[in-house]
N, C-alpha and C positions, 0 to 999 in steps of 0.2 A: 543605562536605558535600553530596554529590549528593542530589537530590530523590527521594523515594520514588516508585515507579512509580504507586502508587494515587493520588498527588497530581497526576500528569501526565495521567492518563486519567480524564476525567469526562464520561460520556455526557449529563449534564445540560447541559453547555456545547456539546458538538459530538460527532457520531459519526464525524468524519473525522480521520485521523491520517497523518502522514508519518513513515515508519520507515526508518532507515538502519543497516545492519550492515557493519562493516569487518573485513577479514581481517588477522590479525596476522602472517602469514608472509611471508618474503622472496620466496617463489616465486609469490605472488599466488593469488587465488581461481581465476581463469580465464585468466590470461595465459600467456606463454611465459617460462620460466626462462632468463635470459640466461647463466647459468653452465653449465647442463647442456644447454640447447637443447630441453628437454622441454616440450611444449605441453599446457596444461590447458584449452584452449578447450572441450573436450567437457563441462566442468562447467557451462557456461552452460545446457545442456539439462537438467541435474539441477535447477538452481534454477528455471527456468521451468516445468518439468513439476511440480515439487513445489508451487510457488505455485498453479498451476491446479488441482491435486488438492485442496489445502486449501480453495480457494474453493468446491468442491463439497460439502465436509463441514461447514465452519464457517458460522456466520451472519455472515460477514464478506466483503464484496465488494471486489474489486480495482478501483480507479479508474485507477491508472497504476503501471507498474513499469519498471525498467531494470536489467539485469544487467551490471555493469561488471567491469573486470579484477580489482580488489581490494575491491569493495564492491557492495552492492545497495541500490536505492531501491524503495520501494513505498508507494503512497498507498492507504489502506484505509478502508472504511466499515463500521462496526460496526452491525449491524441486530438490536438486542435484541428488538424486537417479533417479528421472524421466528422467533427461537429460542423465544420464549414461546408461539408458536402451534403448535409441534411437539408431537405426542403422545409417549408414552413409547417406543413402538416405533420411531418415526422418530429420536428422539434416540439410542437405542441403536444403530440401524442406521448412522447417520452416524458415531458414535464408533468402531464396529467397523471402519469403512473405514480408520481410521488407527491404532487401538490395539486391544489384545487384549480389553480389558474383563475381566469375571470369569466364572467358570463359571455363576453364576446369570443374568447378563445374556445370555450366549450361549444358555442354555436358553430364556430368554424369547423370543429372536428365532427359535427353532425352533418352527414351528407344531405339530409333533408332541409337543413336550415342554411347551409353555406351559400346557396344561390340567392338568398334573400338579403344578404348583407350589402350595405351601401359602400360606395367608394371610400367615404370617410372612415367607416367601421373597418374596412379592409386595411386601410393605412394604419389605424391604431393596432390592429392585430399583427401586422408586419413589424411594428415597433416593439410590441411585446415579445414576439417570437425571437427577435434579435437579442433582446435582453435575456431571454431564457436560454438561447444558444450559448451566450457567453458564460452563463452560470453553469451550464451542463458540461463545460470544459474548464471549470474553476476548482482548484484544489480545496480552497477554503469552503466553498459551498458543498463539496463532497463530504468533507469531514464534519461540517455543521449538520448535514442531513443524517449522518451516522450518529454523532454524539448526542444531538438534541433528542432524537428518537429514543435512544437507549436511556437517557436521563429521565425522560417523561415516563417511560414504562417502569423504570425502577422506582421513581417517586410514587407512581400510582400503586405499585405493589407494596411499598413500604408505608403508604398512607402518610406521606410527609412532603414538605417542600424544601427548597434550598438547592445549593450547588451540589452536583453529583461528581463532576470532573474537577480536578484541581486547578484547571485553567485552560487556555487555548492549547490545542495540540502542538507538539514540538515537531518541526520538520527539518529534514536534512536533504539537500540537493545531491544527487548521485551523478557525478559529472562524467564518469567513464565506465567501461565494462568491468574493470577491476573492482571499482567501488560498488557497482550494481550487484555483481555476483557474490561478493563478500557480504554485503548487507542482506541479501536474500538468504544466504546460508545462516547468517546470524539470527535472522527472524525465524527460519524454519527449525533451528535447533534450540530455541528458547525453552520448550517443555523438557528437553533432555537435560539441559544445563541446570534447570530448576528442580530436577528430580521428579517431575510430573509424569514422565514417560521414559521407557528404556530404549525404544527404537523409534525411528521416524514414522513407521506405519502405525505405531501405537499412539502417536502424538495427535490426540483428538483436537478438532477445531483448528487445524493448521492447513496451509496450502500444500505442504509436503505430503500429508496424508491423502489429500484429494488427488495429487499427481500420481502417487504410487498406486492407488486403487484404480485410477483410469489406465495407467500403464499396464496393469495386469490384464486389462481388456484390449490392449493394443491401441488405446486412444489417448487424448489429452483432455483435461477438463474444459468444457465449453465456456465456463465463466471465469477462467483464469487466462492470463496472457500466455500463449503457447511458446514453447521452445522451438528452435530451428528445426524445420523438417521440410523436405522438398515439396511436399504436397500442400503446405500451408502458406506459401508465398513469402513476401519480404518482411512483413510486419511481425517479427518474432523476437524472442529473447536471444542474446548473442552466443549461444552454444547449443549443442545437442542435448536433448532431454536425458539420455542415458549417462552422458558425461556429468550432468548436474546431479542426478540421483546418486551416482557413485561417489561424487565429491562430497555430498552431504553425509552419506553413509560413512565414508572414510573419516571425515572430520568429527562426526559423532563418536566414532570409536576412539579417536585420539583423546578427546576431552574427557572420556570416562577413565577413572583411575584404575579400574580393574582390567583394562585392555592394553595390549602392547601397541606401540606406535609404529606398526608396519605400514608401509606406503604401497597401496595397490598401483600397478603400472598405469591403469586407466586414469586415475585421479592425478598422478604425478605429471602425466602428459599435459593435462589441462592447466595445472599450476605453472608448469614451465612455459606454456604458451602465453599465459598472462604475465609472466615475468615476475612472479611473487615468490619469495622464499617461504619454505614450509613453516618455519617458526613464526614468521610474520603473518602468514595466513591464519595460523591458530590464534594469534593474538587478536587479529581483526575479527574473526568469527566468534570469539568469546566475549568481546566487548566493543563491537563496532559503534554502538550508540555513544560511547564515551571517548572514543578515539578522535572524533571530529565534532565540530560545532554545527553550524548551519550548512556548510558546504563539505562534501566528501569526494575525494578523488586523488589522482596522482598530482604531484607538485605542479607540473606544467598545465594540468587541467584547472587547478585553482588559480594559477597566474593568468590564464587566458579567459577566466570567467568574467562576464560582464558585470556581475554583482560586486566584484572586488575593485572596480575602477575607483581611484581616489583613495583607496585604503593604504595606510602606511605599513600596516602589519596584517597579514592574512592568518587568521586563527586556524590552527590545525595543520599548518605547513610543515611543522617539524615531524609530526606523525605521518604525514603524506610521504615525506622524503624517506623516513626510516622504514615504514611498513610496506609502501607500494613502490619504492624504487624511484630513481631520478626520472 
């Protein structure tokens, strides 16, 4: 029996999650139909644009993403504190960017009609705003807002009805920094492993391409969660941007058969700091999705996870011990 989504997502354990959605159709999400010759590559723009739009409305940050031919990968950070800090007007404004809301919530957002609302109406609006606040910090609502939108657009274009995705999205909880960075590298290198691109900067519709292009201008992408930098404050990813870019470049060179497995000193320093063996890192970043089930992290992270309470056997504990160390 599949595990309930509420048991897979626990912000007490971690705010970071890896989500995968796979297309059910023979003609692929974004590829070229070999039978008709019709190209669906333009749908990659749909997915990337929708992802970036959602990141502006939800209290959920994008750490990494890759739009593949028949599936999508995204690593997300749920920021519940950010949602709790919003006032009623900001919650409703964000919700209305994606959904219609109600007549009352739309009147509240209109400066000219707000003062005419009765006490009862204001109470109803506050109740709706609290509901919307919870949804804007909910992983399932985020993925629903992404996948339903893409499915509707694809069905409209194909002039058909029926299921577009093979089921609900798969999610993995990333319990520590080692799991987070390994999963991000795994996602960013998907186009290179599949032969769609030769280098990270040529990997279209990925977070790594966005980060490299921004780095050339001395900045970080506004719509992606930033890496550690003194001027950016505390809410950042747990390493420096240059370290991560060098690590992804190094890992990408190793997994290519025509390149020698030389280890740049900068990348080796980060791996040593994380306490991960080189061979284990390569195995993680070439098959992270399949090394773990719903929870990913070091063995002690799995053991201390609230979601494992009462479990006699923790799935993935063997790979956690073997690949990420004791």
